[in-house]
C-alpha positions in Angstrom: 0.1 -0.2 0.0 3.1 2.2 0.8 4.5 1.7 -2.7 1.0 1.9 -4.1 0.7 5.4 -2.9 3.8 6.8 -3.7 3.2 5.6 -7.0 0.0 7.7 -7.2 1.6 10.9 -5.4 4.3 10.7 -8.6 2.0 10.2 -11.1 -0.1 13.3 -9.8 2.6 15.3 -9.5 3.9 14.9 -13.2 0.1 15.3 -14.4 0.3 18.6 -12.4 3.8 19.6 -13.8 2.4 19.1 -16.8 -1.3 20.4 -16.9 -0.3 23.8 -15.4 1.9 25.2 -18.3 -0.1 23.6 -20.6 -3.6 25.4 -19.0 -1.5 28.4 -19.1 -0.2 28.4 -22.9 -3.6 27.8 -23.4 -4.8 31.1 -21.4 -2.3 33.0 -23.8 -3.8 31.8 -26.8 -7.0 32.4 -26.4 -5.8 36.4 -25.1 -4.2 36.5 -28.3 -7.2 35.4 -30.8 -8.2 38.9 -29.5 -5.3 41.0 -30.2 -6.6 43.0 -32.7 -9.4 44.6 -30.6 -6.9 44.5 -28.0 -4.2 46.5 -30.3 -7.0 49.3 -30.8 -8.2 49.7 -27.1 -4.9 50.2 -26.4 -3.6 51.7 -29.2 -6.9 54.7 -27.9 -6.0 55.3 -24.6 -2.2 55.5 -25.2 -1.5 51.5 -23.2 1.0 49.2 -23.5 -1.2 46.0 -25.3 0.8 43.5 -24.0 0.1 45.4 -20.4 -3.7 45.3 -21.6 -3.5 41.3 -22.9 -1.8 40.7 -19.4 -5.3 42.1 -17.3 -6.8 40.1 -19.6 -5.0 37.1 -19.0 -4.8 37.6 -15.1 -8.7 38.6 -15.0 -10.4 36.1 -17.0 -7.9 33.8 -18.7 -9.2 35.7 -21.7 -13.1 34.6 -22.0 -15.3 37.7 -23.0 -18.5 35.5 -20.6 -16.7 35.5 -17.5 -18.5 36.4 -14.3 -16.9 36.4 -10.9 -19.3 35.8 -7.5 -18.6 39.8 -6.8 -20.0 40.6 -9.7 -17.4 41.4 -12.1 -17.9 41.1 -16.2 -16.6 40.2 -18.9 -12.6 39.4 -20.6 -11.3 42.4 -18.2 -13.7 41.7 -15.3 -15.0 45.6 -14.9 -17.7 46.3 -12.0 -20.8 47.3 -13.6 -20.9 51.1 -12.2 -17.0 51.3 -12.8 -18.1 50.4 -16.9 -20.9 53.2 -16.7 -18.4 55.5 -15.2 -16.1 55.2 -18.0 -18.8 54.9 -20.5 -20.2 58.0 -19.3 -16.8 59.7 -19.7 -16.4 58.7 -23.1 -20.5 59.9 -24.0 -20.8 56.2 -24.7 -24.5 55.0 -24.2 -24.8 53.1 -20.5 -23.6 49.6 -21.1 -26.1 46.9 -19.5 -24.9 43.4 -17.8 -25.1 41.7 -20.8 -23.0 44.4 -23.1 -19.9 43.9 -21.1 -20.1 40.3 -21.8 -21.4 39.8 -25.0 -19.0 42.8 -26.5 -15.0 42.6 -25.5 -14.4 45.5 -27.6 -16.5 47.5 -25.0 -15.1 45.6 -22.2 -11.5 46.2 -23.5 -12.1 50.2 -24.0 -13.3 50.5 -21.1 -11.1 48.4 -19.4 -8.3 50.7 -21.1 -9.7 53.9 -20.2 -10.3 53.1 -17.0 -6.4 51.6 -16.5 -4.9 54.7 -18.5 -7.1 57.0 -15.8 -5.1 54.2 -12.8 -1.7 55.1 -14.2 -1.8 59.1 -14.4 -3.6 58.8 -10.7 -0.6 57.1 -9.5 2.5 59.1 -11.3 2.6 56.8 -14.4 3.3 53.8 -12.0 1.5 50.8 -13.4 2.4 48.5 -11.1 0.6 50.5 -8.7 -2.4 51.0 -11.4 -2.9 47.5 -10.9 -2.7 47.3 -7.6 -6.2 50.0 -7.8 -7.7 48.2 -10.6 -8.0 44.8 -8.9 -8.5 46.4 -5.4 -9.7 49.7 -5.6 -8.2 53.6 -5.7 -9.6 54.0 -2.6 -7.9 51.2 -0.6 -5.0 51.8 -2.2 -4.7 55.3 -1.3 -5.6 54.2 2.5 -2.5 51.8 2.4 -0.4 54.6 1.4 -1.5 57.3 3.7 -1.1 54.8 6.5 2.5 54.0 5.8 3.3 57.2 4.3 4.2 56.3 0.7 3.6 53.3 -2.0 7.4 52.1 -1.6 6.8 51.6 2.2 3.8 49.7 1.7 4.8 47.8 -1.0 8.0 47.2 1.0 5.3 45.4 4.0 3.7 44.1 1.4 6.3 41.6 -0.6 5.0 38.2 -0.5 1.8 39.0 1.7 -0.7 41.1 -0.4 -2.1 39.2 -2.6 -3.5 42.4 -4.5 1.0 43.2 -5.3 1.0 39.5 -6.2 -1.8 40.2 -8.8 -0.4 43.4 -10.4 3.5 41.5 -10.3 1.3 38.7 -11.8 0.1 41.3 -15.0 3.3 42.4 -15.3 4.9 38.7 -15.7 2.2 38.5 -18.2 3.2 41.4 -20.2 6.5 40.4 -20.3 5.5 36.8 -21.8 3.0 38.4 -24.2 6.0 40.8 -25.8 8.4 38.0 -25.7 5.4 35.9 -27.7 5.1 39.0 -30.2 1.8 38.0 -31.5 0.0 40.8 -29.7 2.7 43.5 -30.2 6.6 43.9 -29.9 7.6 45.3 -26.5 7.3 49.3 -25.6 8.5 49.5 -22.6 7.8 53.3 -22.5 4.6 52.4 -22.9 2.0 52.0 -20.0 4.9 50.5 -17.7 5.8 51.1 -14.4 8.5 54.3 -13.3 10.8 52.6 -10.8 13.8 53.0 -9.2 17.0 51.3 -9.8 16.4 48.9 -6.8 13.4 47.6 -8.7 11.3 49.2 -6.2 8.7 51.8 -7.7 9.6 55.2 -7.6 8.1 57.7 -5.3 4.5 58.7 -6.4 2.9 62.0 -6.2 -0.6 62.9 -4.6 -3.2 61.1 -6.2 -5.8 62.6 -7.9 -9.1 63.2 -6.1 -11.8 60.4 -7.0 -14.4 61.4 -9.9 -17.4 61.5 -7.2 -19.3 59.2 -9.0 -16.0 56.3 -9.1 -17.1 53.5 -7.1 -14.7 52.1 -4.5 -14.7 48.7 -5.0 -13.2 45.6 -2.8 -11.1 43.2 -4.9 -13.3 42.6 -7.9 -12.1 39.5 -9.8 -12.3 35.5 -8.2 -11.5 33.8 -11.4 -9.5 31.4 -11.3 -5.9 32.6 -11.5 -3.9 31.9 -14.3 -0.6 30.2 -12.8 2.4 32.6 -13.3 4.6 32.0 -17.0 6.8 29.7 -17.2 8.6 27.6 -19.9 5.9 26.9 -22.2 5.4 23.7 -24.0 4.7 25.7 -27.6 4.7 29.1 -28.6 3.0 29.3 -32.0 
């Protein structure tokens, strides 16, 4: 029985080692199937297309009909109030829940607009912007105030904070998408975090005030995360 247990564990471990990279590769390819609309949305708002693709991979693994238990919708897992705020600022009709699930191009445009706003809000630091995308800018602002600065909060949160891990995962996905080259070539000057030589994000200016109607949600996506990028079985 002991050896049967050992063999069963070894078999599970081998399958797990193979399955996770295969699942990750499938997620990359699924997102890359939407490369044209991702490039269009990113180009409209001056966001790195690979960064926007990384958000899609982290949020929904590229599934346009994804719905989280918290109510986040679509490929980029937007909360409906946030999507409606972005649409109003763009002069678009107020989207319904079904619009965010049926129209990935709209979902991408609203997400890119929101991400650009967050990037500007946090002084071009897209790591901080991604933390805010996941947990809400109001919550991140509170952490910055309580710690004195973003780098101070970050230094205490590495290895402890799920939202910081999310941001780092998206940035890793961005780099992998750039290496794969299906979304867009690497563009380090667009949509990237401003960091010190140590790798710690630079000091941030005071955040801009939130528009009155922008909600401050909790972490909005409970979609199963894609494994962090590693050696992939293929790169078509």
